[in-house]
N, C-alpha and C positions, 0 to 999 in steps of 0.2 A: 531389462530389466522394461519395467512400465512406471512412470511418476507424472503423477497427477501433482500438478500446480496451481497453489492459489496462492492469492496475493487480495489485503486490503491494504487502505493507506490509512485506516485510524480505527481505533477500540467504535466506534458509532457505529461504523458497514458488519456489514454482515457478509459471511463468506458462503453462507447455504447455498445460495443462485450458482454461484460458481462450481459449486461440490455437484450441486443436481445438473447443472450444464453438463458436465463433464464425466458424470456415473454413468446419463442418459446415450453420450455417446459412445463410451464404450460398449455398452447394452448391445445400441445398433450396429453395434461394430464388431462383435465377440470379443472385445477383448477385456483385461482385466486390469483393473491399478494395483500393481505390487507396492507403490507406498505411496503415500500423501506426505506432502510438502506446503507448508501453511503459514504463514507469517504476517505478522502487521504492523507493514513498514511502507513511507510513500517509496515512491520507485527512483524518484533520484537519488536517496541513497549509494554507495558504491557498492556497486557488485561483492566486492571482497566482504561485506561486513552485514551480508543477506543470506540467507538460511541456503538461495538460491546459489550464488557463490561457490559457497560448502559443497552443494549437493554438484554444479559443475565441472568443481575439477573431481569428483571420485564416477563419472561417468560413463561410462566405455562403448567400442561401436556399438551400434544397431540398436541401444538403450532407444526407447520411446520417452517425450517431454510434451504432454497433453497441458496445456490450458485451455481457460475460456479465449481469450484474445492474446495478439503482440501487446499491447500497453498495458499486458500484467507484464511483463517482461523489466519494463524501465519506462521512463516517462519522455526520453527524448533519445532524437534519429542513432545518436551516436554512442548511446548506451544497445541499444534494440538492439545494432548492426555490431556489436561487439561482443555482444552475449552469440547471436546466429552465427558468428562468422566462429567464434571459438566451437559451438557444435556440432559446424559441417566439417574443421580440418578434423573435431575427434570422430565423423562419422554418425552422428547422434541425429537423430529424428525430431523436429519443432511440428506437432499435430496441433492447431486452433481449429476453436469452434466453429466464432462467430464468421473470423475474417475464413474461414470452413478452404484453407490447404493445409499443406504438410512440405513441409522442408526438410528435403536430404542434403547431397551435394552437390547435387548438377548446377548446369548455371540459372534454371529456368527460376530454380528455388530463390538462388541470389539474386537474383532481378525482382523476383517479387518481393522476397527480403526488403530487398531495399523502397520499393513501390509503395508495400504496406505503410513503414516506417515514417516516411516524407510523407506520405499524406496523413496519418497520425500526427504525427510533430504539426502539422500545417492546423489544418484543426481545432490543435490545444489552441497555438498563435492566434485562431481567426475569433473562439469563444472569447479570451483573454481580453484580444483586442475590443471586442463588442461590451463585453467588460464596464471596459475602464471606459471608453466613448459615453455609455448609460450614464455611469457616475459623473464625468463631466458635466454631461448634459441637465441632470436634477443637480449638481451644483450649480450649474449657472442659473437655473430656475428659483435658487432659493429654497430649496429643500433641503434641509437638516438628514446629512447620514450618520447612520451608527445609531446604537441603546442611546432611548431618551435620554436624560439627567430621572436618576437616579428610580429608575426600576431595575436598578438590578433583584435577583430573586432574591426575597426573603431568605429561602432556606438554601441553606449551601452544604459544598460535600461532606464537613465535620463538625454539622449541626448536632446537637444532643451529647457531643464527645466532650461537651466545656469540664467537665469534674477529670474525666481520666486524662486530658490532656496538663491538667494542671497539677494532677499528681504525677504526670512525669515529667513533667519543667521542675518540678522541686525535687525531686530525684535526681537531676541535672542530664536528664536522656539527652541528644539534642534534637534540633527539630529535625532536621535529617534523618535520624533512627526511630523521631515519630511519624515524619510520612510514609519512613517502610510499613510502620506497622500497621498504622489504615490505608494502605495503596495510594497517600496520596504525592506529589511532589511539595517538596521543603520549602518551595516558595508559598504553596494552597495553607502550609499549616504558621509559615510567617506573615502571612495578611492574618491566617484566623485568630493569629492569639495576638493582633497589634488588637484585634475587635473584643476581646476575654477580660 
């Protein structure tokens, strides 16, 4: 079977680009994705807590896992290597589009996986380091960082729902339950309730 794997870290990100890339790649290579796995979760989360972990446990020899790039599998070298190692031990192939390589069980695949994983982690660390240095430089120059005081948006997620929330609170509905009703976190409800 051929699986298309898509991961974004937050709800604000879109998975459309990854899906488009995988579909285009499959068309060019006369492949069809039998099943799509799409999740919104940080790549730093334990693989067991992700849909990818459940997928890997049921994949069989000669199955193909296609993703847009190696970083979609995980956010650090050890996690990526662990996933690739499990795939190679099971005889599962991993194909990436942007990195443009195919991983099987041969030694060159293992070397490539290590090299790409290492370079991806080094790149992330360098970006993080440059960001910290730039922020430190701005602080030293007296620039006030962050959102200016009093600039919070006047419109909030629960704006316009004051009456409904008051009724639910009067009926002793918990803030957690109210959060589930409106699709927000309980702490968002707690902050909102303080203001009404």
